[in-house]
C-alpha positions in Angstrom: 67.3 29.5 47.5 70.7 28.3 46.3 73.3 30.1 44.3 76.4 28.0 43.7 79.6 27.5 41.8 81.0 24.0 41.9 84.2 22.9 40.1 85.3 19.3 39.7 88.5 17.4 39.2 89.0 13.6 39.0 92.2 11.8 39.5 92.5 8.1 38.6 95.4 6.0 39.9 96.2 3.2 37.4 99.5 1.7 38.2 101.6 0.5 41.1 104.2 3.3 40.5 101.6 6.0 40.6 100.0 4.5 43.7 103.3 4.7 45.5 103.6 8.3 44.3 100.3 9.2 45.7 100.5 7.9 49.3 100.4 11.5 50.4 97.9 14.0 49.1 96.5 17.3 50.3 93.7 19.8 50.1 93.8 23.6 50.7 91.0 25.8 51.9 89.6 28.4 49.5 91.8 31.1 51.1 94.8 28.8 51.3 95.3 29.3 55.0 94.3 25.8 56.0 95.7 22.5 54.7 94.3 19.0 55.2 96.6 16.1 54.3 95.8 12.4 53.9 98.5 9.8 54.0 98.5 6.0 53.3 101.1 4.2 55.2 103.0 1.3 53.7 100.6 -1.2 55.3 97.6 0.7 54.1 96.6 2.6 57.2 94.9 5.9 56.5 96.2 8.9 58.5 95.4 12.6 58.2 96.8 15.9 59.5 95.4 19.5 59.7 97.3 22.8 59.5 96.2 26.4 60.0 98.5 29.2 59.0 101.1 26.5 58.4 100.9 25.5 62.1 99.8 22.0 63.0 96.4 21.5 64.7 96.2 17.7 64.3 99.3 15.6 63.7 98.8 12.2 61.9 95.4 11.3 63.2 94.1 7.8 62.5 91.1 7.2 60.2 89.0 4.0 60.0 86.3 1.8 61.4 86.6 -1.6 63.1 83.8 -4.0 62.3 82.6 -6.9 64.4 83.4 -10.3 62.9 84.1 -8.8 59.4 87.1 -7.3 57.5 87.5 -3.9 59.0 88.2 -0.5 57.4 91.4 0.0 59.2 94.4 -1.3 57.2 95.5 -2.9 54.0 93.9 -0.2 51.7 95.2 1.4 48.6 94.1 4.5 46.7 91.8 4.0 43.7 90.9 7.6 42.8 90.3 11.1 44.1 87.4 13.5 43.2 88.0 17.1 44.1 85.7 20.1 43.8 84.9 23.5 45.0 81.7 24.5 46.6 80.5 28.1 46.9 76.9 28.7 47.5 74.5 30.8 49.6 71.4 29.4 51.3 68.7 30.8 53.5 67.7 29.0 56.6 64.0 28.9 57.6 65.1 30.6 60.8 68.4 31.3 62.3 71.1 33.8 63.4 71.5 35.1 59.8 69.2 35.5 56.9 71.8 34.1 54.5 74.7 31.7 55.0 77.6 31.1 52.7 78.9 27.5 52.2 82.4 27.9 50.7 84.8 25.0 50.8 87.1 22.7 48.9 85.9 19.1 48.7 87.8 15.8 48.3 86.3 12.4 47.9 89.0 9.7 48.4 88.1 6.2 46.9 89.9 3.3 48.7 90.1 -0.4 48.0 91.4 -3.3 50.2 94.5 -4.7 48.5 93.6 -8.4 48.9 89.8 -8.5 49.0 88.8 -5.5 46.8 86.4 -4.1 49.5 85.8 -0.4 48.9 85.2 2.6 51.1 85.4 6.3 50.8 86.4 9.3 52.8 84.8 12.6 52.1 86.5 15.8 53.2 85.3 19.4 53.1 87.8 22.0 54.0 86.7 25.5 54.9 88.7 28.7 55.8 87.7 28.1 59.4 87.8 24.3 59.8 87.2 20.9 58.3 84.6 18.1 58.3 85.2 14.6 57.2 83.2 11.3 57.1 83.3 7.7 56.0 81.1 6.4 53.3 80.4 2.6 52.8 79.4 2.1 49.1 77.1 -0.7 48.0 79.2 -3.6 46.6 79.0 -7.3 46.1 79.4 -9.4 49.3 78.9 -6.5 51.6 75.3 -5.6 52.7 75.2 -4.9 56.5 77.7 -4.7 59.3 78.1 -4.0 63.0 80.6 -1.3 64.2 82.8 -2.4 67.1 84.9 0.7 67.3 85.6 3.9 65.4 89.4 4.6 65.1 89.3 8.3 64.3 91.8 10.2 66.5 92.9 13.7 67.0 96.6 14.0 68.1 96.9 17.6 69.2 99.9 19.8 68.7 100.1 21.0 72.3 98.6 20.7 75.8 95.7 23.2 75.2 93.4 24.7 77.8 90.1 23.0 77.5 86.5 23.7 78.3 85.0 20.4 79.0 82.2 18.3 80.6 82.6 14.6 81.5 81.7 11.9 79.1 78.3 10.5 79.9 76.0 8.2 77.9 72.8 9.7 79.4 73.3 13.3 80.4 75.0 16.4 79.2 73.6 18.6 82.1 77.0 19.4 83.6 78.7 22.7 84.3 82.1 23.2 82.6 85.6 22.8 83.9 88.6 24.6 82.5 91.9 22.7 82.7 94.8 21.8 80.5 94.2 18.6 78.4 96.7 16.6 80.6 94.8 17.8 83.7 91.4 16.4 82.7 90.2 13.9 85.2 86.6 13.6 84.1 85.2 12.0 87.3 86.8 14.6 89.4 85.5 17.7 87.6 82.0 18.9 88.1 80.4 15.6 89.0 76.8 16.6 88.5 75.5 15.5 91.8 72.3 17.3 91.1 71.7 15.5 87.9 68.8 12.9 88.3 70.2 10.2 86.0 73.6 9.9 84.6 76.0 7.3 83.2 79.6 8.6 83.5 81.9 6.7 81.3 85.5 7.0 82.6 88.0 9.4 84.1 89.5 10.0 80.6 86.4 10.7 78.6 84.8 14.0 77.7 81.9 15.1 75.6 81.8 17.2 72.5 81.9 20.0 71.6 85.3 20.1 73.2 86.6 23.7 72.9 90.3 24.4 73.4 92.4 27.6 73.6 96.0 27.4 72.2 99.1 29.1 73.5 98.7 31.6 70.6 95.2 32.4 71.8 93.5 30.7 68.8 90.6 28.3 69.4 90.0 24.8 68.3 86.7 22.9 68.8 85.9 19.3 68.0 82.3 18.2 67.5 80.3 16.3 64.9 77.7 17.3 62.3 74.6 15.5 61.0 74.3 12.8 63.6 72.0 10.4 61.9 71.7 6.6 62.5 74.8 6.5 64.6 75.8 6.9 68.3 77.1 10.1 69.7 80.8 10.7 69.7 82.7 11.1 73.0 86.4 11.8 73.2 88.8 9.5 75.0 92.0 11.3 76.3 95.5 9.8 76.0 97.4 12.3 78.1 100.9 11.2 77.3 100.5 11.6 73.5 98.0 14.5 73.7 95.7 12.5 71.6 91.9 12.4 71.6 90.2 9.3 70.2 86.6 8.8 69.1 84.6 6.8 71.7 81.1 5.8 70.5 78.2 5.2 73.0 77.4 1.5 73.1 74.0 -0.1 73.0 72.5 -2.5 75.5 74.7 -5.4 74.5 77.9 -3.4 73.9 77.8 -2.9 70.1 78.2 0.6 68.7 76.2 0.8 65.5 74.4 -1.3 63.0 74.7 0.0 59.4 74.0 -1.1 55.8 76.0 -0.7 52.6 75.2 2.8 51.3 75.4 4.4 54.8 77.8 6.9 56.0 79.0 8.2 59.4 78.3 11.6 60.8 80.9 14.3 59.9 83.9 14.6 62.3 84.3 18.4 62.6 87.3 20.5 63.7 86.5 24.2 64.0 89.3 26.8 64.0 89.3 30.4 65.0 92.2 32.9 65.2 90.3 34.8 68.1 87.5 33.7 70.4 84.8 35.8 68.8 85.4 34.1 65.4 84.3 30.8 66.8 80.8 32.2 67.3 80.6 33.1 63.7 81.5 29.6 62.5 78.7 27.9 60.4 80.5 24.7 59.3 78.3 22.4 61.3 75.2 23.8 59.7 76.8 23.7 56.2 77.6 20.0 56.6 74.0 19.1 57.2 71.6 18.3 54.5 69.2 21.1 53.3 65.7 21.2 54.5 63.7 18.0 53.9 60.5 20.0 54.2 58.9 21.4 51.1 56.7 23.9 52.8 57.7 25.7 56.0 55.5 28.7 56.4 53.8 27.1 59.4 57.1 27.2 61.4 56.9 30.3 63.6 59.6 31.3 66.0 58.5 33.1 69.1 58.4 33.4 72.9 56.4 31.4 75.3 55.3 31.4 78.9 55.0 28.2 80.9 53.3 26.5 83.8 56.7 25.0 84.7 59.0 27.1 86.9 56.6 26.9 89.9 56.9 23.2 89.9 60.7 23.5 90.2 60.1 25.9 93.0 57.8 23.3 94.6 55.0 25.8 95.0 52.9 23.7 92.6 53.0 20.1 91.4 52.9 18.2 88.1 50.6 15.7 89.9 46.9 16.0 90.2 45.7 14.2 93.4 42.7 14.2 95.5 44.7 13.6 98.7 45.8 17.1 99.2 47.6 16.4 102.5 50.1 14.4 100.5 50.9 17.4 98.4 52.1 19.4 101.4 49.9 22.4 100.5 50.9 22.4 96.9 48.2 22.5 94.2 48.2 21.1 90.8 49.9 23.5 88.4 47.9 22.6 85.3 44.4 23.3 86.7 42.0 24.9 84.3 41.7 28.2 86.3 45.4 28.6 86.6 46.0 27.9 82.9 43.3 30.4 81.9 45.1 33.1 84.0 48.3 32.4 82.1 46.4 32.6 78.8 45.1 36.0 79.9 48.6 37.3 80.7 50.1 35.9 77.5 47.4 37.5 75.4 47.6 40.9 77.2 51.4 41.0 76.5 51.4 39.4 73.1 53.4 36.3 74.1 52.3 33.9 71.3 52.8 30.5 73.1 52.1 28.9 76.4 53.5 25.6 77.7 51.5 23.6 80.2 53.3 20.8 82.0 51.5 18.2 84.2 48.3 18.2 82.1 48.1 14.5 81.5 47.7 11.3 83.6 50.8 9.5 84.6 52.8 11.9 86.8 51.4 10.2 89.9 53.6 7.1 88.9 56.9 8.9 89.6 59.8 7.2 87.9 57.7 4.0 87.6 60.4 1.7 88.6 61.7 1.2 85.0 58.2 0.1 84.0 57.0 -0.1 80.4 54.1 2.5 80.7 54.0 5.6 82.9 52.0 8.3 80.9 48.9 8.4 78.8 49.4 11.1 76.2 45.8 11.4 75.3 44.1 11.5 78.7 44.1 14.9 80.6 43.8 15.0 84.4 40.3 15.6 85.5 40.9 19.2 86.5 42.4 20.1 83.1 39.5 21.0 80.8 41.2 20.5 77.4 38.3 21.6 75.3 37.6 24.8 77.4 41.3 25.7 77.6 41.9 25.2 73.9 38.8 27.3 72.9 39.8 30.1 75.3 43.4 30.1 74.0 42.1 30.5 70.5 39.9 33.3 71.4 42.8 35.1 73.0 45.2 34.4 70.1 47.5 32.2 72.2 48.8 28.9 70.9 49.4 26.1 73.4 52.5 23.9 73.7 51.8 20.3 74.6 54.2 18.5 76.9 55.1 14.9 76.4 57.3 13.8 79.3 58.2 10.1 78.8 60.3 9.4 82.0 62.3 7.3 79.6 59.5 5.0 78.4 60.4 5.6 74.8 58.9 2.4 73.2 55.6 3.2 74.8 55.7 6.8 73.6 56.3 5.5 70.0 53.2 3.3 70.4 51.1 6.3 71.6 52.7 8.9 69.3 50.1 8.7 66.5 47.2 9.2 68.8 49.0 11.8 70.8 49.6 13.9 67.6 46.0 13.4 66.5 45.0 15.0 69.8 47.3 17.9 69.3 45.9 18.5 65.8 42.4 18.2 67.1 43.0 21.0 69.6 45.3 23.1 67.5 48.6 22.6 69.4 51.4 23.8 67.1 54.4 22.7 69.3 55.3 19.7 71.4 57.9 19.7 74.1 59.3 16.1 74.6 61.2 15.0 77.7 63.3 11.9 78.4 64.1 12.0 82.1 65.5 8.9 83.7 66.4 5.3 82.6 65.2 4.3 79.2 62.9 1.7 77.9 64.2 -0.2 75.9 66.2 -1.2 79.0 69.9 -0.8 78.7 69.8 1.8 75.9 71.3 5.2 76.4 70.2 8.7 75.5 73.2 9.1 73.2 73.2 5.7 71.6 72.2 4.8 68.1 68.7 3.6 69.1 67.8 6.9 70.7 69.5 9.0 68.0 67.1 7.3 65.5 64.2 7.9 67.8 64.8 11.7 68.0 65.0 11.8 64.2 61.8 9.7 64.0 60.0 12.2 66.1 61.3 15.1 64.1 60.0 13.5 60.9 56.6 12.5 62.3 56.0 16.0 63.8 57.0 17.6 60.5 54.5 15.4 58.8 51.8 16.9 61.1 53.2 20.4 60.8 54.1 20.4 64.5 57.2 22.1 65.9 59.4 20.2 68.2 61.3 21.2 71.3 63.4 18.3 72.9 64.6 18.0 76.4 67.0 15.5 77.9 68.3 14.5 74.5 71.6 14.1 72.7 73.4 17.4 72.1 72.5 18.9 68.7 74.7 18.6 65.6 73.0 21.0 63.1 70.0 18.8 62.1 67.7 21.7 62.6 68.8 22.7 59.0 67.3 19.5 57.7 64.3 19.5 60.0 63.6 23.2 60.7 60.5 22.1 62.7 63.0 20.9 65.3 63.0 24.3 66.7 65.0 23.9 69.9 66.6 21.5 72.3 67.7 21.6 75.9 70.7 19.2 75.8 72.7 21.0 78.4 72.6 22.5 81.8 69.8 25.0 81.7 68.4 27.7 84.0 66.3 25.2 85.9 69.4 23.9 87.8 69.5 27.1 89.7 66.3 25.9 91.5 68.2 23.0 93.2 71.7 21.7 94.0 74.6 23.9 93.3 73.0 25.9 90.5 74.9 27.4 87.6 78.1 29.4 88.2 78.2 33.0 86.8 80.6 31.9 84.1 78.3 29.2 82.8 76.4 31.3 80.3 79.6 32.8 78.9 80.9 29.3 78.1 77.7 27.8 76.5 78.0 29.8 73.1 81.6 28.4 72.7 80.5 24.8 73.4 77.0 23.5 73.6 75.5 26.2 71.2 78.0 25.4 68.4 75.7 22.5 67.5 72.4 24.3 67.6 70.0 26.4 69.6 69.4 25.9 73.3 66.1 26.1 75.2 67.9 27.6 78.2 64.7 29.2 79.7 65.9 32.6 80.7 63.9 35.5 82.1 63.9 34.8 85.9 63.3 38.1 87.8 62.8 36.8 91.4 66.4 35.6 91.7 66.5 34.9 95.4 64.5 31.7 95.8 64.3 31.5 99.6 61.1 33.5 99.3 59.5 30.3 98.1 60.6 28.3 101.1 63.7 26.9 99.4 67.1 26.9 101.3 68.4 30.4 102.2 71.3 30.2 99.7 69.2 28.9 96.8 69.2 31.5 94.0 69.7 32.1 90.3 73.3 33.1 90.0 73.0 36.2 87.8 71.6 39.7 88.0 68.3 40.5 86.6 69.8 42.5 83.8 71.9 39.5 82.8 68.7 37.4 82.6 67.5 39.9 79.9 70.8 39.8 78.0 70.6 36.0 77.7 67.8 36.4 75.2 70.4 37.8 72.8 73.6 35.9 73.8 72.0 32.3 74.0 70.3 31.7 70.7 67.0 29.9 70.3 64.1 30.7 67.9 61.8 29.5 70.7 62.6 31.5 73.9 60.8 31.1 77.2 59.8 33.8 79.6 60.4 31.4 82.4 59.4 33.2 85.6 56.0 33.3 87.3 53.6 35.9 85.8 53.3 37.7 89.2 57.0 38.5 89.1 56.6 40.1 85.6 53.7 42.1 87.0 56.1 43.5 89.7 58.6 44.6 87.1 56.6 45.7 84.0 59.3 48.1 82.7 62.0 45.3 82.8 59.5 42.9 81.3 59.1 45.2 78.3 62.5 43.9 77.0 61.2 40.3 76.9 58.1 41.5 75.1 60.2 43.5 72.5 63.1 41.1 71.8 63.0 39.1 68.6 63.7 35.4 68.3 64.6 35.3 64.5 67.4 37.3 63.0 68.8 38.8 59.8 72.2 39.5 61.1 74.4 38.6 64.1 77.4 40.7 65.1 79.8 39.4 67.8 81.1 42.6 69.3 83.6 40.7 71.6 83.7 37.4 73.5 85.9 35.3 75.6 84.8 31.9 76.9 84.4 31.8 80.7 84.7 35.6 80.8 82.2 37.6 78.7 80.0 37.7 75.6 78.9 40.9 73.9 76.6 40.5 70.9 74.2 42.4 68.7 71.5 41.0 66.4 69.2 42.5 63.9 65.6 41.5 63.9 64.3 39.4 60.9 62.7 41.7 58.2 62.9 44.8 60.5 65.5 47.4 61.1 65.5 46.9 64.9 68.6 45.7 66.8 69.1 44.0 70.2 72.3 43.9 72.2 73.2 41.4 74.9 76.2 41.7 77.2 77.0 39.2 79.9 79.9 38.6 82.2 81.2 36.0 84.7 81.8 36.7 88.4 84.0 39.6 87.4 82.7 43.2 87.0 83.6 44.7 83.6 83.5 47.9 81.6 83.0 47.9 77.8 82.4 50.8 75.3 80.1 49.7 72.6 80.5 51.3 69.2 77.2 51.2 67.3 78.8 51.1 63.9 76.6 48.0 63.1 73.6 50.3 62.8 72.4 51.6 59.5 74.2 54.9 58.8 71.9 58.0 58.7 69.2 56.4 60.8 68.2 57.2 64.4 67.3 54.5 66.9 65.3 54.8 70.1 67.5 52.9 72.6 66.3 51.4 75.9 69.2 50.3 78.0 68.5 47.7 80.8 71.6 47.6 82.9 72.9 46.6 86.3 72.3 49.1 89.2 75.1 50.7 91.0 75.0 48.1 93.8 74.1 45.1 91.7 75.9 41.9 92.4 74.9 38.3 91.3 75.1 37.0 94.9 74.3 39.9 97.3 72.0 42.2 95.3 71.0 40.5 92.0 67.7 42.4 91.5 69.3 46.0 91.4 68.8 47.3 87.9 68.1 50.6 86.1 66.7 51.5 82.7 67.7 54.5 80.5 66.4 55.8 77.2 68.2 57.8 74.6 68.5 58.3 70.8 71.5 56.6 69.2 73.0 56.4 65.7 75.8 54.5 64.0 78.5 57.1 65.1 77.6 56.8 68.8 79.5 55.1 71.5 78.3 54.1 75.0 80.3 52.9 78.0 78.5 50.0 79.8 79.4 48.8 83.3 78.6 45.2 84.1 78.3 44.1 87.7 79.8 40.8 88.9 77.7 38.1 87.4 75.8 40.8 85.5 74.7 41.9 82.1 73.1 44.6 80.0 70.3 44.3 77.4 69.6 47.1 74.8 66.7 47.4 72.4 67.3 49.7 69.4 64.2 50.5 67.5 64.5 52.5 64.3 62.8 55.9 64.6 60.5 57.1 61.8 
């Protein structure tokens, strides 16, 4: 439901003298603390600047688009008119971190015209109290119907050499751990190179991905990202160290072009978020507000929740995705998606009221491996012979468990699109409400990239087609999110980052990793991080002695609160949950959809303390996580409803807990709390604390 107040103003420039007088024009945020300026130079180049509290954030950044073999939108333009307006409305997401979101900004639409040819374009700006978004619009006009983008000229000249949290620019993977350096010290190929990433396409030593989050000398925070990435390649940022300038770098297609557009199209929003303190950045909702409202008329079928999975054991190499009759070749591993094994997981999910179950390795094609860049690898309608689809589906329905179908493509995207209709028919026939898609490896069409325009359009195509079938969508190995889950709320989660699975191989994830993600990757949307691993030392499965999940058990519980997703996995093997039933109770209790989110305190790379109120209930959940440092923090429970009592269960690190040496030491306490209470929590190195607060009658 929308409640809005919008005010309009129109300025028309009608003479040469007034044009000269309006080469510089500005826009102020609703609270007047932020200022966005646009300037037309004498040769018709458009530049902009951004100020917060009268201090420059971006100094004379370039605007414009360079076209291939056509007159570009880069210079020779004059101002025609300006529309200004105020937007102030509230809207309710289908699911989210809050029940109600305010969209409050000042809007400016700048109409420009080429001085010699009359070609028109527009720049739309929306300025908030905590940041700005702007985009380019290409209106329909005579003699201009379609065009190819060769380069986007948008730049971000920064005011200082900020400290940056960054991952290297890559056209095919975002599964890197973060580096923290000054802007001038970024050498992308020498950061965290991602040697444990299966397929990657690093761009250059001076290119990073967005969101790029920066800390200023005054301890304010700036983050650059994009919103509403539709029909366009993802934006990377090229670094010009000497001038402290970031420039938009678009992911190219197979022949080197960046994007193919038509008159009437627009670019995604270029977004600059601003926070006076770190915790405020986690409250920023500009990216969501810049996306279009839900395209779905009816959404009651979209149900957030938790899921188990036949998944982790394959990463541990105790079971296999492949069904083979030559068992010697499996080295004593068995097929994970066998009927009996799936039925056991259904029983566990039903007994513990976990609504969803993911089964990977159910269909033919896994035996092909990466397939040598072939056109077809999987059949999405043909189960392996030991996966009794009919029996499993009927049993799940009897047990009130809904199944999640897995569509791994190994990059054969064109073939997936050919099979998609029949695959979704099969899902509906057997009552599967969610599909998890995957795009591991090199793509077909050959030469295309995961972050290029072709794949961006594919992700949106799948979101639309699944919505038509009332199927929820969880995407892995895809472009990082830009808020499109507002428009397509069935797009319920994405991986698009370095998740928990990386702890099963390679270098794993450093203890600080989960404290950085909310300030970077999660600014664009929810992440299917797959928390909830209890058996943290992985050598018990025959993996190398040092292989482990680099957190404490209590931190794994806290991640359900600090890393937002409306679809949360209980990722461990069910036998490990059976060994720790009291700790598992938090996973059973924790919500996945929220009325309110309170950021208690947070600092990227150090710690995140957060509380969330369950949707439509007066229950709260607290998550506290730290990096490799031990920390103490006293929680004040003033976010609780005054006059009410809450039964608190506190899942905390044990006295000898340590992420590396003793990660499974934890303790649980129960007590009654109210809004006036305080509680001192000690976090172990790499540790955490999770608290459930259930209102008492």
